[in-house]
N, CA, C, O and the ligand as a Tripos MOL2 file, in Angstrom:
@<TRIPOS>MOLECULE
protein
  277   275    70     0     0
PROTEIN
NO_CHARGES

@<TRIPOS>ATOM
      1 N           3.5250  -23.8500   -6.6950 N.3       1 MET1
      2 CA          2.1520  -23.8400   -6.1690 C.3       1 MET1
      3 C           1.6440  -25.2820   -6.1120 C.2       1 MET1
      4 O           2.3840  -26.2210   -6.4050 O.2       1 MET1
      5 N           0.4140  -25.4410   -5.7450 N.am      2 GLY2
      6 CA         -0.1180  -26.8100   -5.7010 C.3       2 GLY2
      7 C          -0.1360  -27.3440   -4.2570 C.2       2 GLY2
      8 O          -0.1950  -26.5790   -3.2940 O.2       2 GLY2
      9 N          -0.0870  -28.6440   -4.1430 N.am      3 GLY3
     10 CA         -0.2850  -29.2680   -2.8520 C.3       3 GLY3
     11 C           0.8300  -28.9670   -1.8580 C.2       3 GLY3
     12 O           0.6270  -29.0640   -0.6480 O.2       3 GLY3
     13 N           1.9990  -28.6060   -2.3580 N.am      4 PHE4
     14 CA          3.1170  -28.3760   -1.4930 C.3       4 PHE4
     15 C           2.8800  -27.1940   -0.5140 C.2       4 PHE4
     16 O           3.3430  -27.2210    0.6260 O.2       4 PHE4
     17 N           2.1690  -26.1910   -0.9730 N.am      5 ASP5
     18 CA          1.9020  -25.0690   -0.1120 C.3       5 ASP5
     19 C           0.9740  -25.3950    1.0320 C.2       5 ASP5
     20 O           0.8330  -24.6240    1.9800 O.2       5 ASP5
     21 N           0.3540  -26.5320    0.9310 N.am      6 ASN6
     22 CA         -0.5650  -26.9010    2.0210 C.3       6 ASN6
     23 C           0.0830  -27.8600    3.0190 C.2       6 ASN6
     24 O          -0.5910  -28.4020    3.8950 O.2       6 ASN6
     25 N           1.3740  -28.0620    2.8850 N.am      7 VAL7
     26 CA          2.0840  -28.8960    3.8570 C.3       7 VAL7
     27 C           2.2550  -28.1240    5.1240 C.2       7 VAL7
     28 O           2.6570  -26.9610    5.1160 O.2       7 VAL7
     29 N           1.9420  -28.7910    6.2360 N.am      8 TRP8
     30 CA          2.0750  -28.1090    7.5820 C.3       8 TRP8
     31 C           3.4760  -28.3400    8.1370 C.2       8 TRP8
     32 O           4.0320  -29.4370    8.1010 O.2       8 TRP8
     33 N           4.0100  -27.2270    8.6550 N.am      9 VAL9
     34 CA          5.2980  -27.3440    9.3400 C.3       9 VAL9
     35 C           5.1430  -26.7470   10.7230 C.2       9 VAL9
     36 O           4.2970  -25.8870   10.9650 O.2       9 VAL9
     37 N           6.0050  -27.2390   11.6420 N.am     10 GLU10
     38 CA          5.9620  -26.7480   12.9960 C.3      10 GLU10
     39 C           7.1230  -25.8780   13.2900 C.2      10 GLU10
     40 O           8.2640  -26.2840   13.0700 O.2      10 GLU10
     41 N           6.8830  -24.6620   13.7930 N.am     11 ILE11
     42 CA          7.9380  -23.7380   14.1430 C.3      11 ILE11
     43 C           7.9440  -23.6060   15.6700 C.2      11 ILE11
     44 O           6.9400  -23.2350   16.2780 O.2      11 ILE11
     45 N           9.0710  -23.9090   16.2610 N.am     12 THR12
     46 CA          9.1720  -23.8150   17.7150 C.3      12 THR12
     47 C           9.7020  -22.4400   18.0940 C.2      12 THR12
     48 O          10.7240  -21.9920   17.5730 O.2      12 THR12
     49 N           8.9910  -21.7660   19.0170 N.am     13 CYS13
     50 CA          9.4310  -20.4520   19.4640 C.3      13 CYS13
     51 C          10.7130  -20.6270   20.2910 C.2      13 CYS13
     52 O          10.7330  -21.4150   21.2370 O.2      13 CYS13
     53 N          11.8130  -19.8780   19.9320 N.am     14 PRO14
     54 CA         13.0330  -19.9720   20.6930 C.3      14 PRO14
     55 C          12.9150  -19.3760   22.0780 C.2      14 PRO14
     56 O          13.7150  -19.7100   22.9520 O.2      14 PRO14
     57 N          11.9920  -18.5450   22.3000 N.am     15 GLU15
     58 CA         11.8330  -17.8540   23.5920 C.3      15 GLU15
     59 C          11.1370  -18.7690   24.5980 C.2      15 GLU15
     60 O          11.6120  -18.9440   25.7200 O.2      15 GLU15
     61 N          10.0270  -19.3410   24.1950 N.am     16 CYS16
     62 CA          9.2050  -20.1050   25.1520 C.3      16 CYS16
     63 C           8.9340  -21.5200   24.7610 C.2      16 CYS16
     64 O           8.3590  -22.2670   25.5530 O.2      16 CYS16
     65 N           9.3150  -21.9240   23.5930 N.am     17 GLY17
     66 CA          9.1570  -23.3250   23.1430 C.3      17 GLY17
     67 C           7.7990  -23.6890   22.6430 C.2      17 GLY17
     68 O           7.5190  -24.8500   22.3460 O.2      17 GLY17
     69 N           6.9350  -22.6740   22.5470 N.am     18 GLN18
     70 CA          5.6210  -22.9680   21.9690 C.3      18 GLN18
     71 C           5.7360  -23.3230   20.5050 C.2      18 GLN18
     72 O           6.5340  -22.7360   19.7740 O.2      18 GLN18
     73 N           4.9400  -24.2800   20.0800 N.am     19 VAL19
     74 CA          4.9710  -24.7300   18.6690 C.3      19 VAL19
     75 C           3.7860  -24.1160   17.9200 C.2      19 VAL19
     76 O           2.6260  -24.2620   18.3030 O.2      19 VAL19
     77 N           4.1330  -23.4300   16.8480 N.am     20 SER20
     78 CA          3.0980  -22.9270   15.9710 C.3      20 SER20
     79 C           3.0550  -23.7540   14.6990 C.2      20 SER20
     80 O           4.0870  -24.1140   14.1340 O.2      20 SER20
     81 N           1.8820  -24.0350   14.2780 N.am     21 ARG21
     82 CA          1.7600  -24.8350   13.0320 C.3      21 ARG21
     83 C           1.3270  -23.8710   11.8860 C.2      21 ARG21
     84 O           0.3230  -23.1640   11.9680 O.2      21 ARG21
     85 N           2.1500  -23.8980   10.8280 N.am     22 LYS22
     86 CA          1.8620  -23.0310    9.6960 C.3      22 LYS22
     87 C           2.0260  -23.8380    8.4330 C.2      22 LYS22
     88 O           2.7390  -24.8410    8.4130 O.2      22 LYS22
     89 N           1.3690  -23.4040    7.3830 N.am     23 THR23
     90 CA          1.5640  -24.0860    6.0520 C.3      23 THR23
     91 C           2.7750  -23.4670    5.3810 C.2      23 THR23
     92 O           3.1220  -22.3180    5.6520 O.2      23 THR23
     93 N           3.4070  -24.2120    4.5200 N.am     24 LEU24
     94 CA          4.5360  -23.6460    3.7390 C.3      24 LEU24
     95 C           4.0900  -22.4500    2.9140 C.2      24 LEU24
     96 O           4.8430  -21.4850    2.7780 O.2      24 LEU24
     97 N           2.9120  -22.4880    2.3720 N.am     25 GLY25
     98 CA          2.4100  -21.3610    1.5680 C.3      25 GLY25
     99 C           2.3450  -20.1010    2.4030 C.2      25 GLY25
    100 O           2.6950  -19.0200    1.9300 O.2      25 GLY25
    101 N           1.8910  -20.2350    3.6670 N.am     26 TRP26
    102 CA          1.8300  -19.0890    4.6020 C.3      26 TRP26
    103 C           3.1970  -18.5870    4.9170 C.2      26 TRP26
    104 O           3.4270  -17.3780    4.9200 O.2      26 TRP26
    105 N           4.1630  -19.5230    5.1960 N.am     27 LEU27
    106 CA          5.4940  -19.0960    5.5500 C.3      27 LEU27
    107 C           6.1830  -18.3690    4.4050 C.2      27 LEU27
    108 O           6.9310  -17.4180    4.6320 O.2      27 LEU27
    109 N           5.9330  -18.8140    3.1660 N.am     28 LYS28
    110 CA          6.5660  -18.1390    2.0460 C.3      28 LYS28
    111 C           6.1150  -16.6650    1.9400 C.2      28 LYS28
    112 O           6.8690  -15.8090    1.4760 O.2      28 LYS28
    113 N           4.8770  -16.3880    2.3790 N.am     29 ARG29
    114 CA          4.4190  -15.0280    2.2980 C.3      29 ARG29
    115 C           4.7890  -14.1510    3.4960 C.2      29 ARG29
    116 O           4.9220  -12.9340    3.3650 O.2      29 ARG29
    117 N           4.9600  -14.7990    4.6970 N.am     30 HIS30
    118 CA          5.1320  -13.9830    5.9220 C.3      30 HIS30
    119 C           6.5280  -13.9330    6.4830 C.2      30 HIS30
    120 O           6.9630  -12.9010    6.9950 O.2      30 HIS30
    121 N           7.2460  -15.0630    6.3910 N.am     31 HIS31
    122 CA          8.6470  -15.1000    6.8470 C.3      31 HIS31
    123 C           8.8770  -14.7950    8.3050 C.2      31 HIS31
    124 O          10.0250  -14.7120    8.7420 O.2      31 HIS31
    125 N           7.8150  -14.6250    9.0720 N.am     32 ARG32
    126 CA          7.9750  -14.4960   10.5150 C.3      32 ARG32
    127 C           6.7440  -15.1080   11.1990 C.2      32 ARG32
    128 O           5.6380  -15.1060   10.6580 O.2      32 ARG32
    129 N           6.9760  -15.6200   12.3850 N.am     33 VAL33
    130 CA          5.9340  -16.3630   13.0980 C.3      33 VAL33
    131 C           5.8090  -15.7930   14.4670 C.2      33 VAL33
    132 O           6.8100  -15.5890   15.1540 O.2      33 VAL33
    133 N           4.5570  -15.5210   14.8950 N.am     34 GLU34
    134 CA          4.3460  -15.0230   16.2350 C.3      34 GLU34
    135 C           3.6890  -16.1310   17.0410 C.2      34 GLU34
    136 O           2.6710  -16.6820   16.6230 O.2      34 GLU34
    137 N           4.2580  -16.4630   18.1860 N.am     35 CYS35
    138 CA          3.6700  -17.4840   19.0160 C.3      35 CYS35
    139 C           2.5590  -16.8990   19.8510 C.2      35 CYS35
    140 O           2.3010  -15.6970   19.8100 O.2      35 CYS35
    141 N           1.9030  -17.7580   20.6100 N.am     36 LEU36
    142 CA          0.6960  -17.2830   21.3620 C.3      36 LEU36
    143 C           1.0830  -16.3120   22.4520 C.2      36 LEU36
    144 O           0.2260  -15.5670   22.9280 O.2      36 LEU36
    145 N           2.3240  -16.2850   22.8640 N.am     37 SER37
    146 CA          2.7970  -15.3230   23.8890 C.3      37 SER37
    147 C           3.2830  -14.0080   23.2650 C.2      37 SER37
    148 O           3.6580  -13.0800   23.9810 O.2      37 SER37
    149 N           3.2740  -13.9330   21.9210 N.am     38 GLY38
    150 CA          3.6310  -12.6950   21.2410 C.3      38 GLY38
    151 C           5.0830  -12.5740   20.8900 C.2      38 GLY38
    152 O           5.5190  -11.5110   20.4480 O.2      38 GLY38
    153 N           5.8590  -13.6400   21.0720 N.am     39 HIS39
    154 CA          7.2460  -13.6100   20.6090 C.3      39 HIS39
    155 C           7.3010  -13.7610   19.0870 C.2      39 HIS39
    156 O           6.6250  -14.6160   18.5130 O.2      39 HIS39
    157 N           8.0740  -12.9610   18.4750 N.am     40 VAL40
    158 CA          8.1590  -13.0180   17.0040 C.3      40 VAL40
    159 C           9.4190  -13.7470   16.6080 C.2      40 VAL40
    160 O          10.5160  -13.3390   16.9870 O.2      40 VAL40
    161 N           9.2850  -14.7970   15.8680 N.am     41 THR41
    162 CA         10.4480  -15.5130   15.3540 C.3      41 THR41
    163 C          10.6730  -15.1130   13.8510 C.2      41 THR41
    164 O           9.8310  -15.3730   12.9920 O.2      41 THR41
    165 N          11.7870  -14.5030   13.5960 N.am     42 GLU42
    166 CA         12.1410  -14.1630   12.1970 C.3      42 GLU42
    167 C          12.7740  -15.4400   11.6050 C.2      42 GLU42
    168 O          13.7240  -15.9990   12.1520 O.2      42 GLU42
    169 N          12.2210  -15.8670   10.4890 N.am     43 LEU43
    170 CA         12.8210  -17.0030    9.8280 C.3      43 LEU43
    171 C          13.9360  -16.5440    8.9310 C.2      43 LEU43
    172 O          13.8530  -15.4920    8.2980 O.2      43 LEU43
    173 N          14.9880  -17.3470    8.8820 N.am     44 ASP44
    174 CA         16.1130  -17.0290    7.9400 C.3      44 ASP44
    175 C          15.6200  -17.3340    6.5640 C.2      44 ASP44
    176 O          15.6830  -18.4810    6.1220 O.2      44 ASP44
    177 N          15.1430  -16.3620    5.8910 N.am     45 THR45
    178 CA         14.4450  -16.6290    4.6330 C.3      45 THR45
    179 C          15.3480  -17.1270    3.5330 C.2      45 THR45
    180 O          14.9050  -17.8990    2.6830 O.2      45 THR45
    181 N          16.5990  -16.7110    3.5180 N.am     46 SER46
    182 CA         17.4870  -17.1910    2.4640 C.3      46 SER46
    183 C          17.7290  -18.6910    2.5660 C.2      46 SER46
    184 O          17.6320  -19.4200    1.5790 O.2      46 SER46
    185 N          18.0430  -19.1340    3.7710 N.am     47 ALA47
    186 CA         18.2420  -20.5690    4.0240 C.3      47 ALA47
    187 C          16.9500  -21.2990    3.8020 C.2      47 ALA47
    188 O          16.9090  -22.3940    3.2400 O.2      47 ALA47
    189 N          15.8780  -20.6550    4.2660 N.am     48 PHE48
    190 CA         14.5860  -21.3100    4.2030 C.3      48 PHE48
    191 C          14.1580  -21.4730    2.7530 C.2      48 PHE48
    192 O          13.6910  -22.5400    2.3550 O.2      48 PHE48
    193 N          14.3140  -20.4290    1.9760 N.am     49 GLN49
    194 CA         13.8660  -20.4840    0.5490 C.3      49 GLN49
    195 C          14.7070  -21.5770   -0.1740 C.2      49 GLN49
    196 O          14.1720  -22.2820   -1.0290 O.2      49 GLN49
    197 N          15.9690  -21.7200    0.1450 N.am     50 GLU50
    198 CA         16.8090  -22.6380   -0.5120 C.3      50 GLU50
    199 C          16.3040  -24.0950   -0.1800 C.2      50 GLU50
    200 O          16.1500  -24.9530   -1.0490 O.2      50 GLU50
    201 N          16.0740  -24.2820    1.1000 N.am     51 GLU51
    202 CA         15.5570  -25.5700    1.5530 C.3      51 GLU51
    203 C          14.2380  -25.8590    0.9050 C.2      51 GLU51
    204 O          13.9480  -26.9840    0.4970 O.2      51 GLU51
    205 N          13.4550  -24.8360    0.8190 N.am     52 LEU52
    206 CA         12.0700  -24.9840    0.2520 C.3      52 LEU52
    207 C          12.1510  -25.3750   -1.2360 C.2      52 LEU52
    208 O          11.4270  -26.2570   -1.6970 O.2      52 LEU52
    209 N          13.0400  -24.7050   -1.9670 N.am     53 SER53
    210 CA         13.0900  -25.0080   -3.4020 C.3      53 SER53
    211 C          13.6140  -26.4380   -3.6580 C.2      53 SER53
    212 O          13.2090  -27.0850   -4.6240 O.2      53 SER53
    213 N          14.4980  -26.9130   -2.8010 N.am     54 VAL54
    214 CA         14.9940  -28.2950   -2.8780 C.3      54 VAL54
    215 C          13.8250  -29.2190   -2.6000 C.2      54 VAL54
    216 O          13.5680  -30.1540   -3.3580 O.2      54 VAL54
    217 N          13.1180  -28.9550   -1.5120 N.am     55 ALA55
    218 CA         11.9890  -29.7780   -1.1190 C.3      55 ALA55
    219 C          10.8970  -29.7980   -2.2040 C.2      55 ALA55
    220 O          10.2830  -30.8230   -2.5010 O.2      55 ALA55
    221 N          10.7020  -28.6200   -2.7650 N.am     56 GLU56
    222 CA          9.7000  -28.4730   -3.7810 C.3      56 GLU56
    223 C          10.0100  -29.2700   -5.0530 C.2      56 GLU56
    224 O           9.1390  -29.8580   -5.6940 O.2      56 GLU56
    225 N          11.3200  -29.2510   -5.3770 N.am     57 ARG57
    226 CA         11.7840  -30.0100   -6.5160 C.3      57 ARG57
    227 C          11.5280  -31.4760   -6.2930 C.2      57 ARG57
    228 O          11.0200  -32.1720   -7.1720 O.2      57 ARG57
    229 N          11.8900  -31.9580   -5.0820 N.am     58 ASP58
    230 CA         11.6530  -33.3700   -4.7560 C.3      58 ASP58
    231 C          10.1970  -33.6980   -4.8420 C.2      58 ASP58
    232 O           9.8100  -34.7540   -5.3420 O.2      58 ASP58
    233 N           9.3930  -32.7980   -4.3580 N.am     59 TYR59
    234 CA          7.9470  -33.0330   -4.3430 C.3      59 TYR59
    235 C           7.3960  -33.1080   -5.7280 C.2      59 TYR59
    236 O           6.5650  -33.9680   -6.0220 O.2      59 TYR59
    237 N           7.8530  -32.1970   -6.6210 N.am     60 ARG60
    238 CA          7.4180  -32.1990   -8.0290 C.3      60 ARG60
    239 C           7.7940  -33.5360   -8.6980 C.2      60 ARG60
    240 O           7.0100  -34.1360   -9.4330 O.2      60 ARG60
    241 N           9.0220  -33.9670   -8.4090 N.am     61 ARG61
    242 CA          9.4600  -35.2590   -8.9900 C.3      61 ARG61
    243 C           8.5490  -36.3770   -8.5160 C.2      61 ARG61
    244 O           8.1210  -37.2190   -9.3050 O.2      61 ARG61
    245 N           8.2570  -36.3810   -7.2180 N.am     62 LEU62
    246 CA          7.3720  -37.3890   -6.6740 C.3      62 LEU62
    247 C           6.0210  -37.3600   -7.3350 C.2      62 LEU62
    248 O           5.4390  -38.3940   -7.6610 O.2      62 LEU62
    249 N           5.5200  -36.1150   -7.5320 N.am     63 GLU63
    250 CA          4.2490  -35.9230   -8.1420 C.3      63 GLU63
    251 C           4.2010  -36.4790   -9.5680 C.2      63 GLU63
    252 O           3.2240  -37.0790  -10.0170 O.2      63 GLU63
    253 N           5.3290  -36.2370  -10.2470 N.am     64 ARG64
    254 CA          5.4630  -36.6800  -11.6260 C.3      64 ARG64
    255 C           5.4940  -38.1880  -11.6550 C.2      64 ARG64
    256 O           4.8410  -38.8100  -12.4930 O.2      64 ARG64
    257 N           6.2680  -38.8000  -10.7210 N.am     65 ASP65
    258 CA          6.3650  -40.2420  -10.6440 C.3      65 ASP65
    259 C           4.9850  -40.8660  -10.4610 C.2      65 ASP65
    260 O           4.6550  -41.8970  -11.0480 O.2      65 ASP65
    261 N           4.1890  -40.1980   -9.6190 N.am     66 PHE66
    262 CA          2.8760  -40.7390   -9.3690 C.3      66 PHE66
    263 C           2.0030  -40.6600  -10.6390 C.2      66 PHE66
    264 O           1.1720  -41.5350  -10.8820 O.2      66 PHE66
    265 N           2.2000  -39.6220  -11.4250 N.am     67 GLN67
    266 CA          1.3800  -39.4440  -12.6260 C.3      67 GLN67
    267 C           1.7590  -40.5020  -13.6860 C.2      67 GLN67
    268 O           0.9600  -40.8830  -14.5420 O.2      67 GLN67
    269 N           3.0300  -40.9540  -13.5750 N.am     68 ASP68
    270 CA          3.4750  -41.9220  -14.5910 C.3      68 ASP68
    271 C           2.9430  -43.3310  -14.2610 C.2      68 ASP68
    272 O           2.9530  -44.1970  -15.1360 O.2      68 ASP68
    273 N           2.4940  -43.5760  -13.0630 N.am     69 LEU69
    274 CA          1.9810  -44.8950  -12.7120 C.3      69 LEU69
    275 C           0.7580  -45.2980  -13.4670 C.2      69 LEU69
    276 O           0.2350  -46.3920  -13.2570 O.2      69 LEU69
    277 ZN          7.1240  -17.5950   22.5400 Zn       70 ZN70
@<TRIPOS>BOND
     1     1     2 1
     2     2     3 1
     3     3     4 2
     4     3     5 am
     5     5     6 1
     6     6     7 1
     7     7     8 2
     8     7     9 am
     9     9    10 1
    10    10    11 1
    11    11    12 2
    12    11    13 am
    13    13    14 1
    14    14    15 1
    15    15    16 2
    16    15    17 am
    17    17    18 1
    18    18    19 1
    19    19    20 2
    20    19    21 am
    21    21    22 1
    22    22    23 1
    23    23    24 2
    24    23    25 am
    25    25    26 1
    26    26    27 1
    27    27    28 2
    28    27    29 am
    29    29    30 1
    30    30    31 1
    31    31    32 2
    32    31    33 am
    33    33    34 1
    34    34    35 1
    35    35    36 2
    36    35    37 am
    37    37    38 1
    38    38    39 1
    39    39    40 2
    40    39    41 am
    41    41    42 1
    42    42    43 1
    43    43    44 2
    44    43    45 am
    45    45    46 1
    46    46    47 1
    47    47    48 2
    48    47    49 am
    49    49    50 1
    50    50    51 1
    51    51    52 2
    52    51    53 am
    53    53    54 1
    54    54    55 1
    55    55    56 2
    56    55    57 am
    57    57    58 1
    58    58    59 1
    59    59    60 2
    60    59    61 am
    61    61    62 1
    62    62    63 1
    63    63    64 2
    64    63    65 am
    65    65    66 1
    66    66    67 1
    67    67    68 2
    68    67    69 am
    69    69    70 1
    70    70    71 1
    71    71    72 2
    72    71    73 am
    73    73    74 1
    74    74    75 1
    75    75    76 2
    76    75    77 am
    77    77    78 1
    78    78    79 1
    79    79    80 2
    80    79    81 am
    81    81    82 1
    82    82    83 1
    83    83    84 2
    84    83    85 am
    85    85    86 1
    86    86    87 1
    87    87    88 2
    88    87    89 am
    89    89    90 1
    90    90    91 1
    91    91    92 2
    92    91    93 am
    93    93    94 1
    94    94    95 1
    95    95    96 2
    96    95    97 am
    97    97    98 1
    98    98    99 1
    99    99   100 2
   100    99   101 am
   101   101   102 1
   102   102   103 1
   103   103   104 2
   104   103   105 am
   105   105   106 1
   106   106   107 1
   107   107   108 2
   108   107   109 am
   109   109   110 1
   110   110   111 1
   111   111   112 2
   112   111   113 am
   113   113   114 1
   114   114   115 1
   115   115   116 2
   116   115   117 am
   117   117   118 1
   118   118   119 1
   119   119   120 2
   120   119   121 am
   121   121   122 1
   122   122   123 1
   123   123   124 2
   124   123   125 am
   125   125   126 1
   126   126   127 1
   127   127   128 2
   128   127   129 am
   129   129   130 1
   130   130   131 1
   131   131   132 2
   132   131   133 am
   133   133   134 1
   134   134   135 1
   135   135   136 2
   136   135   137 am
   137   137   138 1
   138   138   139 1
   139   139   140 2
   140   139   141 am
   141   141   142 1
   142   142   143 1
   143   143   144 2
   144   143   145 am
   145   145   146 1
   146   146   147 1
   147   147   148 2
   148   147   149 am
   149   149   150 1
   150   150   151 1
   151   151   152 2
   152   151   153 am
   153   153   154 1
   154   154   155 1
   155   155   156 2
   156   155   157 am
   157   157   158 1
   158   158   159 1
   159   159   160 2
   160   159   161 am
   161   161   162 1
   162   162   163 1
   163   163   164 2
   164   163   165 am
   165   165   166 1
   166   166   167 1
   167   167   168 2
   168   167   169 am
   169   169   170 1
   170   170   171 1
   171   171   172 2
   172   171   173 am
   173   173   174 1
   174   174   175 1
   175   175   176 2
   176   175   177 am
   177   177   178 1
   178   178   179 1
   179   179   180 2
   180   179   181 am
   181   181   182 1
   182   182   183 1
   183   183   184 2
   184   183   185 am
   185   185   186 1
   186   186   187 1
   187   187   188 2
   188   187   189 am
   189   189   190 1
   190   190   191 1
   191   191   192 2
   192   191   193 am
   193   193   194 1
   194   194   195 1
   195   195   196 2
   196   195   197 am
   197   197   198 1
   198   198   199 1
   199   199   200 2
   200   199   201 am
   201   201   202 1
   202   202   203 1
   203   203   204 2
   204   203   205 am
   205   205   206 1
   206   206   207 1
   207   207   208 2
   208   207   209 am
   209   209   210 1
   210   210   211 1
   211   211   212 2
   212   211   213 am
   213   213   214 1
   214   214   215 1
   215   215   216 2
   216   215   217 am
   217   217   218 1
   218   218   219 1
   219   219   220 2
   220   219   221 am
   221   221   222 1
   222   222   223 1
   223   223   224 2
   224   223   225 am
   225   225   226 1
   226   226   227 1
   227   227   228 2
   228   227   229 am
   229   229   230 1
   230   230   231 1
   231   231   232 2
   232   231   233 am
   233   233   234 1
   234   234   235 1
   235   235   236 2
   236   235   237 am
   237   237   238 1
   238   238   239 1
   239   239   240 2
   240   239   241 am
   241   241   242 1
   242   242   243 1
   243   243   244 2
   244   243   245 am
   245   245   246 1
   246   246   247 1
   247   247   248 2
   248   247   249 am
   249   249   250 1
   250   250   251 1
   251   251   252 2
   252   251   253 am
   253   253   254 1
   254   254   255 1
   255   255   256 2
   256   255   257 am
   257   257   258 1
   258   258   259 1
   259   259   260 2
   260   259   261 am
   261   261   262 1
   262   262   263 1
   263   263   264 2
   264   263   265 am
   265   265   266 1
   266   266   267 1
   267   267   268 2
   268   267   269 am
   269   269   270 1
   270   270   271 1
   271   271   272 2
   272   271   273 am
   273   273   274 1
   274   274   275 1
   275   275   276 2
@<TRIPOS>SUBSTRUCTURE
     1 MET1         2 RESIDUE 1 A MET
     2 GLY2         6 RESIDUE 1 A GLY
     3 GLY3        10 RESIDUE 1 A GLY
     4 PHE4        14 RESIDUE 1 A PHE
     5 ASP5        18 RESIDUE 1 A ASP
     6 ASN6        22 RESIDUE 1 A ASN
     7 VAL7        26 RESIDUE 1 A VAL
     8 TRP8        30 RESIDUE 1 A TRP
     9 VAL9        34 RESIDUE 1 A VAL
    10 GLU10       38 RESIDUE 1 A GLU
    11 ILE11       42 RESIDUE 1 A ILE
    12 THR12       46 RESIDUE 1 A THR
    13 CYS13       50 RESIDUE 1 A CYS
    14 PRO14       54 RESIDUE 1 A PRO
    15 GLU15       58 RESIDUE 1 A GLU
    16 CYS16       62 RESIDUE 1 A CYS
    17 GLY17       66 RESIDUE 1 A GLY
    18 GLN18       70 RESIDUE 1 A GLN
    19 VAL19       74 RESIDUE 1 A VAL
    20 SER20       78 RESIDUE 1 A SER
    21 ARG21       82 RESIDUE 1 A ARG
    22 LYS22       86 RESIDUE 1 A LYS
    23 THR23       90 RESIDUE 1 A THR
    24 LEU24       94 RESIDUE 1 A LEU
    25 GLY25       98 RESIDUE 1 A GLY
    26 TRP26      102 RESIDUE 1 A TRP
    27 LEU27      106 RESIDUE 1 A LEU
    28 LYS28      110 RESIDUE 1 A LYS
    29 ARG29      114 RESIDUE 1 A ARG
    30 HIS30      118 RESIDUE 1 A HIS
    31 HIS31      122 RESIDUE 1 A HIS
    32 ARG32      126 RESIDUE 1 A ARG
    33 VAL33      130 RESIDUE 1 A VAL
    34 GLU34      134 RESIDUE 1 A GLU
    35 CYS35      138 RESIDUE 1 A CYS
    36 LEU36      142 RESIDUE 1 A LEU
    37 SER37      146 RESIDUE 1 A SER
    38 GLY38      150 RESIDUE 1 A GLY
    39 HIS39      154 RESIDUE 1 A HIS
    40 VAL40      158 RESIDUE 1 A VAL
    41 THR41      162 RESIDUE 1 A THR
    42 GLU42      166 RESIDUE 1 A GLU
    43 LEU43      170 RESIDUE 1 A LEU
    44 ASP44      174 RESIDUE 1 A ASP
    45 THR45      178 RESIDUE 1 A THR
    46 SER46      182 RESIDUE 1 A SER
    47 ALA47      186 RESIDUE 1 A ALA
    48 PHE48      190 RESIDUE 1 A PHE
    49 GLN49      194 RESIDUE 1 A GLN
    50 GLU50      198 RESIDUE 1 A GLU
    51 GLU51      202 RESIDUE 1 A GLU
    52 LEU52      206 RESIDUE 1 A LEU
    53 SER53      210 RESIDUE 1 A SER
    54 VAL54      214 RESIDUE 1 A VAL
    55 ALA55      218 RESIDUE 1 A ALA
    56 GLU56      222 RESIDUE 1 A GLU
    57 ARG57      226 RESIDUE 1 A ARG
    58 ASP58      230 RESIDUE 1 A ASP
    59 TYR59      234 RESIDUE 1 A TYR
    60 ARG60      238 RESIDUE 1 A ARG
    61 ARG61      242 RESIDUE 1 A ARG
    62 LEU62      246 RESIDUE 1 A LEU
    63 GLU63      250 RESIDUE 1 A GLU
    64 ARG64      254 RESIDUE 1 A ARG
    65 ASP65      258 RESIDUE 1 A ASP
    66 PHE66      262 RESIDUE 1 A PHE
    67 GLN67      266 RESIDUE 1 A GLN
    68 ASP68      270 RESIDUE 1 A ASP
    69 LEU69      274 RESIDUE 1 A LEU
    70 ZN70       277 GROUP 0 **** ****
């Protein structure tokens, strides 16, 4: 939790190329994105979660480094 959930990511619709902006916190809860034309993109949650946990770990380390300053 914390600031990382508020990071914005862009998901491009594979059908029409529309870009949806979502926060990581939102994506963690929903796992699917609907573009303005109604196409639903299912996110590969296993790969996504793995990537997310790595990114989150990096972020935590960064946060800790900042606190040490
Ligand atoms: Zn679309």
